[in-house]
C-alpha positions in Angstrom: -30.6 -29.1 -28.6 -30.4 -25.4 -29.0 -27.0 -24.2 -30.2 -25.5 -21.1 -28.6 -23.4 -18.9 -30.8 -20.0 -17.9 -29.4 -20.7 -14.2 -29.9 -23.8 -14.4 -27.6 -21.7 -15.6 -24.6 -20.7 -13.1 -21.9 -17.1 -11.9 -22.4 -14.5 -13.9 -20.6 -13.2 -12.4 -17.4 -9.7 -12.7 -16.0 -8.3 -12.2 -12.6 -5.2 -12.9 -10.5 -5.8 -15.9 -8.2 -4.0 -18.0 -5.6 -4.8 -21.6 -6.7 -4.3 -24.8 -4.7 -4.5 -28.2 -6.4 -5.0 -31.1 -3.9 -4.8 -34.8 -4.7 -4.7 -38.1 -2.9 -1.4 -39.8 -3.6 -1.8 -43.4 -5.0 -5.6 -43.3 -4.8 -6.1 -46.1 -7.4 -3.8 -48.4 -5.4 -5.7 -47.6 -2.2 -9.1 -48.2 -3.7 -8.0 -51.4 -5.3 -7.2 -52.7 -1.8 -10.3 -51.3 -0.1 -12.6 -49.2 -2.2 -15.3 -48.5 0.4 -13.0 -47.9 3.3 -10.7 -45.6 1.3 -13.7 -43.6 0.0 -15.2 -43.2 3.6 -11.8 -42.1 5.0 -11.3 -39.6 2.1 -14.8 -38.2 2.7 -14.0 -37.9 6.5 -10.8 -36.0 5.6 -12.8 -33.7 3.3 -15.5 -33.0 5.9 -13.4 -33.0 9.0 -10.1 -31.5 7.9 -10.3 -29.8 4.4 -13.5 -27.8 4.8 -12.7 -26.5 8.3 -9.3 -25.4 7.1 -10.9 -23.6 4.2 -13.4 -21.9 6.5 -10.6 -20.5 8.6 -8.6 -19.3 5.6 -11.4 -18.1 3.2 -10.7 -20.9 0.7 -13.4 -21.8 -1.8 -13.6 -25.2 -3.6 -13.9 -24.4 -7.3 -14.0 -27.9 -8.6 -13.8 -31.5 -7.2 -12.7 -34.8 -8.6 -13.0 -38.2 -7.0 -9.7 -37.9 -5.3 -8.9 -34.2 -5.4 -10.0 -30.6 -5.5 -9.2 -27.2 -7.0 -9.4 -24.4 -4.4 -9.1 -20.6 -4.7 -7.8 -18.3 -1.9 -7.7 -14.5 -1.4 -4.0 -14.7 -0.9 -1.0 -17.1 -1.2 -0.3 -16.7 2.5 -3.8 -18.1 3.3 -3.4 -20.9 0.8 -0.1 -22.0 2.4 -1.6 -21.8 5.9 -4.5 -23.9 4.8 -2.2 -26.4 3.1 -0.2 -26.9 6.3 -3.4 -27.4 8.4 -4.8 -29.9 5.9 -1.6 -32.0 5.8 -1.3 -32.0 9.6 -5.0 -32.9 10.0 -5.0 -35.7 7.5 -1.9 -37.2 9.0 -3.4 -37.1 12.4 -6.6 -38.9 11.2 -4.6 -41.6 9.3 -2.2 -42.4 12.1 -4.3 -45.4 13.1 -3.9 -47.0 9.6 -1.0 -49.2 8.5 1.7 -47.1 6.8 0.9 -48.6 3.4 -2.8 -47.9 3.7 -2.7 -44.3 4.8 -4.2 -41.5 2.7 -1.5 -39.0 2.0 -2.1 -35.8 0.1 -0.1 -33.9 -2.4 -0.6 -30.1 -2.7 0.5 -27.6 -5.4 0.0 -23.8 -5.1 0.4 -21.1 -7.7 -0.4 -17.5 -8.2 -1.4 -16.6 -11.7 -3.8 -15.2 -14.2 -7.0 -17.3 -14.6 -10.0 -17.2 -16.9 -13.4 -17.1 -15.1 -16.0 -19.1 -17.1 -19.6 -18.6 -15.9 -21.3 -20.9 -18.4 -19.2 -23.8 -17.1 -18.4 -23.2 -13.4 -14.7 -23.1 -12.8 -11.5 -21.2 -13.6 -9.0 -22.0 -16.3 -5.7 -20.9 -17.7 -1.9 -21.2 -17.1 -2.3 -20.3 -13.5 -4.4 -23.4 -12.9 -2.3 -25.7 -15.1 0.9 -24.8 -13.3 -0.7 -25.4 -9.9 -1.7 -28.9 -11.2 1.8 -29.7 -12.4 3.3 -28.5 -9.1 1.0 -30.8 -7.2 2.5 -33.7 -9.2 6.0 -32.6 -8.0 5.0 -32.8 -4.3 5.9 -35.8 -2.2 3.0 -37.5 -0.5 2.3 -35.3 2.5 4.2 -32.4 0.8 3.4 -28.9 -0.4 5.1 -27.3 -3.5 4.5 -23.8 -4.7 5.9 -21.7 -7.6 8.4 -18.9 -7.1 5.8 -16.4 -8.1 3.6 -17.6 -5.3 6.4 -17.9 -2.8 7.5 -14.3 -3.3 4.1 -13.1 -1.9 4.0 -15.3 1.2 4.6 -13.9 4.6 7.9 -15.6 5.3 7.8 -14.9 9.0 5.3 -17.8 9.2 6.8 -20.4 7.0 10.1 -21.9 5.8 10.9 -23.1 2.2 13.3 -25.4 0.4 14.4 -24.3 -3.0 13.8 -27.1 -5.6 15.2 -25.1 -8.5 13.8 -24.6 -12.0 11.4 -27.4 -13.0 10.3 -28.6 -16.4 6.6 -29.1 -16.2 4.5 -31.0 -18.7 2.9 -28.8 -21.4 4.5 -25.6 -19.8 7.0 -24.1 -22.2 9.1 -22.2 -19.7 10.8 -23.7 -16.6 9.1 -22.9 -13.3 11.2 -22.5 -10.2 9.5 -24.4 -7.4 9.8 -24.4 -3.6 8.7 -27.0 -1.1 7.1 -25.8 2.2 9.2 -27.1 5.1 7.2 -28.6 8.0 9.8 -27.3 10.5 8.6 -24.4 12.6 9.7 -20.9 11.4 12.7 -19.2 13.0 11.2 -16.6 15.5 11.7 -13.0 14.3 14.0 -12.1 17.1 13.8 -8.4 18.0 10.6 -7.8 16.1 9.2 -5.9 19.0 12.1 -3.4 18.8 11.0 -2.5 15.2 7.5 -1.8 16.5 8.5 0.7 19.1 9.5 3.7 16.9 6.0 3.6 15.4 4.3 4.2 18.6 3.6 7.5 20.4 5.5 7.8 23.8 2.4 7.1 25.8 1.6 3.9 23.8 5.1 2.7 24.1 4.8 2.9 27.9 1.5 1.0 27.7 3.0 -1.7 25.5 5.8 -2.2 28.0 3.4 -2.3 30.9 0.7 -4.4 29.4 2.7 -6.8 27.2 6.4 -6.8 27.5 6.9 -6.9 31.2 4.6 -9.9 31.9 6.0 -12.0 29.1 9.5 -13.4 28.3 11.7 -12.9 25.3 10.6 -15.7 22.9 6.9 -15.2 23.5 7.1 -11.4 23.1 8.9 -11.9 19.8 6.2 -14.4 18.6 3.2 -12.2 19.6 4.6 -8.9 18.2 6.0 -10.7 15.2 2.5 -11.9 14.5 1.3 -8.3 14.7 3.9 -7.1 12.3 3.1 -9.9 9.9 -0.5 -8.8 9.9 0.5 -5.2 9.3 2.6 -6.1 6.3 0.6 -5.9 3.2 1.3 -9.0 1.2 -1.6 -8.6 -1.3 -2.1 -6.0 -3.9 -2.1 -2.4 -2.6 -3.1 0.8 -4.4 -2.0 4.3 -3.4 -4.7 6.7 -4.4 -4.0 10.4 -5.3 -4.2 12.4 -2.1 -6.9 15.1 -1.9 -5.6 18.7 -2.0 -7.2 20.6 0.9 -5.1 23.7 0.4 -7.6 25.5 -1.6 -5.0 26.0 -4.3 -5.4 23.8 -7.4 -1.8 24.7 -8.5 -0.6 22.3 -5.7 -2.2 19.3 -7.4 0.8 18.5 -9.5 3.0 18.3 -6.3 1.1 15.5 -4.6 0.5 13.5 -7.8 4.2 13.4 -8.3 5.0 12.5 -4.7 2.4 9.7 -4.7 4.0 8.5 -8.0 7.4 8.3 -6.3 5.9 6.6 -3.3 4.3 4.0 -5.5 7.6 3.4 -7.3 9.6 3.2 -4.0 7.1 0.7 -2.4 7.0 -1.4 -5.5 10.7 -2.0 -5.3 10.3 -3.6 -1.9 10.6 -7.4 -2.2 7.5 -8.0 -0.1 5.2 -5.5 -1.8 3.0 -5.7 -4.9 1.8 -2.2 -5.7 -0.7 -1.3 -8.4 0.6 1.2 -11.0 0.1 4.9 -10.2 -1.4 5.3 -13.7 -4.4 3.2 -12.7 -4.5 4.9 -9.3 -4.6 8.3 -11.0 -7.7 7.3 -12.9 -9.6 7.7 -9.6 -8.4 11.3 -9.1 -11.2 13.7 -8.1 -13.7 10.9 -7.9 -15.6 9.8 -4.7 -15.4 6.1 -5.0 -16.0 3.5 -2.3 -12.8 1.7 -1.6 -14.7 -1.6 -1.7 -15.7 -0.8 -5.3 -12.0 0.0 -6.1 -11.1 -3.4 -4.6 -13.6 -5.1 -6.9 -12.6 -3.2 -10.0 -8.9 -3.5 -9.6 -8.4 -6.6 -7.6 -6.6 -4.9 -4.7 -6.8 -5.9 -1.1 -5.5 -2.6 0.5 -5.9 1.1 -0.5 -3.7 3.9 0.9 -5.6 7.2 0.7 -5.3 10.6 2.3 -5.2 14.3 2.1 -2.7 17.2 2.4 -2.8 20.8 3.2 0.1 23.2 2.5 0.7 26.5 4.2 3.9 28.2 3.1 6.7 25.7 3.7 4.6 23.4 5.9 2.8 20.4 4.6 0.2 18.6 6.8 -0.5 15.0 5.6 -3.3 12.7 6.7 -3.1 9.1 5.4 -5.0 5.9 6.2 -4.6 2.3 5.1 -8.0 0.8 4.3 -9.1 -2.8 3.8 -10.7 -2.9 0.4 -12.8 -5.9 1.3 -14.6 -4.3 4.3 -13.9 -0.6 3.9 -12.5 -0.6 7.5 -9.4 1.4 8.5 -6.3 -0.7 9.4 -4.2 2.3 10.6 -4.1 6.1 10.2 -1.2 8.4 10.2 -1.0 12.2 10.5 2.2 14.3 10.3 3.3 17.8 9.4 6.6 18.6 7.8 8.4 21.9 7.3 10.9 22.1 4.6 12.5 24.7 2.3 13.2 22.1 -0.5 10.9 19.8 -2.4 13.5 17.0 -2.4 13.6 17.0 1.4 9.8 17.0 1.6 9.5 14.1 -0.9 12.0 12.0 1.1 10.2 12.7 4.4 6.8 11.9 3.0 7.9 8.7 1.3 9.7 7.3 4.4 7.0 8.4 6.8 4.2 6.7 4.9 6.3 3.6 4.0 7.2 2.9 7.7 3.8 1.8 8.9 3.6 -0.6 5.9 6.8 -2.2 7.0 8.3 -1.9 3.6 12.1 -1.9 3.2 12.3 1.2 1.0 15.5 1.6 -0.8 17.6 4.7 -0.4 15.9 7.4 -2.4 18.2 9.2 -4.8 17.5 12.9 -5.3 20.7 13.9 -7.1 20.5 17.5 -8.2 17.0 18.2 -6.9 17.0 21.6 -5.5 14.6 24.6 -5.2 12.2 26.0 -2.7 8.5 26.0 -2.7 8.4 29.7 -3.4 10.5 29.5 -6.6 8.8 28.6 -9.9 10.9 27.1 -12.6 13.5 25.3 -10.5 14.5 21.9 -11.9 12.6 19.8 -9.4 9.5 21.9 -9.8 9.7 21.4 -13.6 10.0 17.7 -13.2 7.0 17.5 -10.8 4.9 19.5 -13.2 6.0 17.3 -16.0 4.9 14.2 -14.1 1.5 15.8 -13.7 1.3 16.4 -17.4 2.2 12.9 -18.5 0.3 10.9 -15.9 -2.9 12.6 -16.9 -4.3 12.6 -20.5 -1.2 11.9 -22.5 -1.5 13.7 -25.9 1.0 15.2 -28.5 0.4 18.6 -26.9 1.0 17.4 -23.3 4.1 15.5 -24.4 5.5 18.6 -26.1 4.8 20.8 -23.1 6.4 18.2 -20.8 9.5 18.1 -23.1 9.7 21.9 -23.0 9.7 22.0 -19.2 12.3 19.2 -19.0 14.6 21.0 -21.5 14.5 24.0 -19.1 15.2 21.7 -16.1 18.2 19.9 -17.6 19.6 23.2 -18.8 19.6 24.5 -15.2 20.7 21.2 -13.6 22.8 18.9 -15.7 23.2 16.4 -12.9 19.5 15.4 -12.4 19.3 11.7 -13.5 15.5 11.7 -13.2 15.1 14.7 -15.4 17.5 13.3 -18.0 15.8 9.9 -18.0 12.3 11.4 -18.2 13.3 13.6 -21.1 14.8 10.6 -22.9 11.6 8.6 -22.4 9.5 11.4 -23.9 11.7 11.8 -26.9 11.7 8.2 -28.0 7.9 8.0 -27.1 7.2 10.8 -29.6 9.2 9.0 -32.2 7.4 5.7 -31.8 4.0 7.5 -31.7 5.0 9.7 -34.7 4.2 12.8 -32.6 5.7 16.3 -32.7 7.8 15.8 -35.8 10.2 13.4 -33.9 12.9 11.9 -36.1 15.9 9.5 -35.9 17.9 12.5 -34.5 15.6 12.3 -31.4 16.3 8.6 -31.1 20.1 9.3 -31.1 19.6 12.1 -28.5 17.5 9.7 -26.4 20.5 7.3 -26.2 22.8 10.2 -25.2 20.5 11.5 -22.5 19.9 8.0 -21.1 23.6 7.2 -20.8 24.2 10.6 -19.2 21.4 9.8 -16.6 22.9 6.3 -15.9 26.4 7.8 -15.4 24.9 9.9 -12.6 22.6 7.2 -11.2 22.8 3.6 -12.5 19.4 2.9 -11.0 17.5 5.6 -13.0 14.7 3.3 -14.2 13.3 5.8 -16.8 16.7 5.9 -18.5 16.8 2.1 -18.7 13.4 2.1 -20.2 14.3 4.8 -22.7 17.3 2.7 -23.8 15.1 -0.3 -24.2 13.0 1.6 -26.7 16.1 2.8 -28.6 17.1 -0.8 -29.0 13.6 -1.7 -30.0 13.6 0.9 -32.8 17.0 -0.5 -34.0 15.7 -4.1 -33.8 18.3 -4.9 -31.1 15.9 -7.1 -29.3 18.2 -8.9 -26.9 19.6 -5.6 -25.7 16.0 -4.2 -25.4 14.9 -7.2 -23.3 17.9 -6.7 -21.0 17.0 -3.1 -20.4 13.3 -3.9 -19.8 14.3 -6.6 -17.2 16.3 -3.9 -15.4 13.4 -1.4 -15.6 11.0 -4.0 -14.1 13.6 -4.8 -11.3 13.9 -1.1 -10.4 10.2 -0.3 -10.7 8.0 -3.3 -10.6 4.8 -1.2 -10.9 5.7 0.2 -14.3 3.2 -1.8 -16.3 4.2 -0.6 -19.7 7.6 -2.3 -19.3 5.8 -5.7 -18.9 3.9 -5.2 -22.1 7.0 -4.2 -24.0 8.8 -7.3 -22.6 6.1 -9.3 -24.3 6.8 -7.6 -27.6 10.6 -8.3 -27.3 10.1 -11.9 -26.3 7.9 -12.3 -29.4 10.6 -10.7 -31.6 13.1 -13.1 -30.2 11.0 -16.1 -31.1 9.8 -16.9 -27.5 6.2 -16.9 -28.7 4.7 -19.1 -25.9 6.1 -16.8 -23.2 5.0 -13.5 -24.8 1.2 -13.3 -24.0 1.6 -13.6 -20.2 3.5 -10.3 -20.1 0.7 -8.4 -21.7 -1.7 -10.0 -19.2 0.7 -9.1 -16.3 0.7 -5.5 -17.4 -3.1 -5.4 -17.4 -3.1 -7.0 -13.9 -0.7 -4.5 -12.5 -2.5 -1.5 -14.0 -6.1 -2.5 -14.8 -7.2 1.1 -15.5 -4.1 2.2 -17.3 -4.3 4.7 -20.2 -2.2 2.1 -22.1 -4.6 -0.8 -21.4 -5.4 -1.1 -25.1 -1.7 -1.5 -25.8 -1.4 -4.3 -23.2 -4.3 -6.1 -24.8 -2.9 -5.5 -28.2 0.4 -7.0 -27.2 -1.4 -10.1 -25.8 -3.7 -10.4 -28.9 -0.9 -10.2 -31.4 1.2 -12.7 -29.5 -1.6 -15.2 -29.7 -2.0 -14.5 -33.4 1.7 -15.2 -34.0 1.2 -18.4 -32.0 -1.6 -19.4 -34.3 -4.3 -19.2 -31.6 -6.8 -17.1 -33.5 -9.6 -17.5 -31.0 -7.5 -16.1 -28.1 -6.1 -13.4 -30.5 -9.7 -12.3 -31.3 -10.6 -12.2 -27.6 -7.7 -9.8 -26.7 -7.7 -7.7 -29.9 -11.4 -7.0 -29.5 -10.6 -5.6 -26.1 -7.9 -3.5 -27.5 -10.2 -2.1 -30.3 -13.0 -1.5 -27.8 -10.7 0.5 -25.5 -9.0 2.5 -28.3 -10.4 2.3 -31.7 -8.2 5.1 -33.1 -5.3 3.0 -34.3 -5.4 1.1 -37.6 -3.2 -1.9 -36.7 -5.4 -3.3 -33.9 -8.4 -3.2 -36.2 -6.3 -4.8 -39.1 -5.0 -7.7 -36.9 -8.5 -8.3 -35.5 -10.1 -8.4 -38.9 -7.5 -11.0 -40.0 -7.8 -13.1 -36.9 -11.6 -13.2 -37.2 -11.3 -14.2 -40.9 -8.8 -17.0 -40.1 -11.0 -18.2 -37.3 -14.0 -18.4 -39.7 -16.2 -15.8 -38.0 -17.8 -14.4 -41.2 -20.2 -11.9 -39.7 -17.9 -10.2 -37.3 -15.1 -10.2 -39.9 -17.3 -8.2 -42.3 -18.2 -5.7 -39.5 -14.6 -5.2 -38.5 -13.2 -4.8 -42.0 -16.0 -2.3 -42.8 -15.0 -0.3 -39.8 -11.3 -0.4 -40.8 -12.2 0.9 -44.3 -14.4 3.6 -42.7 -11.9 4.8 -40.1 -8.7 4.3 -42.1 -9.5 4.5 -45.8 -5.9 5.0 -46.7 -4.8 1.7 -45.1 -5.2 -0.6 -48.1 -3.5 -4.0 -48.1 -0.5 -2.8 -50.2 0.0 0.1 -47.7 -0.1 -2.3 -44.7 2.4 -4.6 -46.4 4.7 -1.7 -47.2 4.5 -0.5 -43.6 5.7 -3.8 -42.2 8.3 -4.3 -44.9 9.9 -0.9 -44.2 10.0 -1.0 -40.4 13.3 -2.5 -39.1 11.9 -3.7 -35.8 9.5 -6.1 -37.6 12.4 -7.9 -39.4 12.6 -10.9 -37.1 11.7 -14.5 -37.6 8.5 -14.6 -35.5 6.9 -11.5 -36.9 8.0 -12.1 -40.5 6.6 -15.7 -40.3 3.2 -14.3 -39.1 2.9 -11.5 -41.7 1.8 -13.8 -44.6 -0.9 -15.1 -42.4 -1.9 -11.5 -41.5 -2.1 -10.6 -45.2 -4.0 -13.9 -46.1 -6.6 -13.1 -43.3 -7.0 -9.6 -44.6 -7.6 -10.9 -48.1 -10.2 -13.3 -46.8 -11.8 -10.4 -44.9 -12.2 -8.6 -48.2 -9.5 -5.9 -47.9 -8.0 -5.2 -51.3 -6.0 -2.6 -53.1 
């Protein structure tokens, strides 16, 4: 038999997937009583119930066992819909059997990160394992799903029973589970009233004439409620940078910042899952088919558009596109006249959010003043700063952004967003060792962040800045608390997810740490910090002692950004400890070439001096890091 070397295999691929695990309850007992009859009836359920339900809901059987199946769906809503149809169909077929002989199914559903393995057909990973454990929780005839999955289900169609946190076999963290109720959903009374403001006057009249008048209350609510449920985007959505048709490139910064705010506001909505604006901005200025964007970033919907500004009037065209087909779902055009940027930003955010049916929280614009015509006003400085830091982030762009924000906060001491953003930049420069930043800048970061939160307790950038201050001071529990608040306020800020993985690692929660780096990469798959997300994941696996997975993620980090010494050093050590001699030699040779000053004593000194590494999990892993580097051949 010809042996295949691990390094000749195609790199592993990961994606976010809605997974259903289906199993026959008590199959061994049933086959012991009647093996042939049970098998025939199970095959009948598969062919006559399961497969038709999957065809209607776009489900795909990934793997089959004798009495069960693993099935993948494009969305959790489709998975739950299929599960209900399968259970109802199976029950109908089995009604003729005695109660103790009936085939009854258990179904578990989860949304999670999975590994796609092409050499052995199937998908693997925690996302699959959790779905399998949830299936074991289900009663015969029941459906159980994780909280992660339940949050992305269209709840106008289904009802749920909270089962509370569950301890699942071989899953370190408790998983909160929900059972799907078989009771019919409560009709969304008054849903048609929410539709009317979105329609032009002529279409409102048509709706009344053609739909509302012939039908009665409950049916109207059911029909229009179904329409609204279809409009609501439950799957991943990306908001692309709008094209500037004004003929003035100086306006680019304005729309980038507005789209960034729109992303943040929509991400706060409980029903929405929005790709990070950092990934979205990687498509700026490029003509890319939305179907290709869907394939690259795993999104179902793309919001794109253009704007044209003339004086104080902004004309906006926007359309929501299905990334699977490239077809338009809806289009919106509006013009807005305003003397202030704050007013414009609020109007645009709310106008574009409404057709998506997101419940956008009240937008806070404290202290944001200034007209279009005036350069250098505080809001204008913040918007230009956003354009700087969402592009190619370098020491120079960070310093220019800081300079602009210093001017902004000097003119308006009550702008929570300016204060929070300046705080973020100061502590970022310190952690990156940029622009001569020192401990004094860390202290100032803390002061600025607290000033911002005194003005607006929901200023997410200030919470994130504080998390990094605590990180520098090795106050990991406090850092984790601030990161959780940041994610709550801005669920599309992928960097916070990766940093949460770091803090969990520092607190000794090693098993839970890798998933947060993976989540960061899922939310922003083209992020400029993608190498950091993969680094966080790889180091977490190293600390856990899983060197094979550590190599997988650290190699990605080095491939994306080979200009940092530590990712190369940890990769060389992981390769050596996993016994991969050839790749170890190549990696350590590159480390010596790119970073000749980083000898083993210098690396040991670096980790011994940094306060944030003085925690049990990291300290326990450092001797293994050094041992691997010695095996790799790194010396004094």
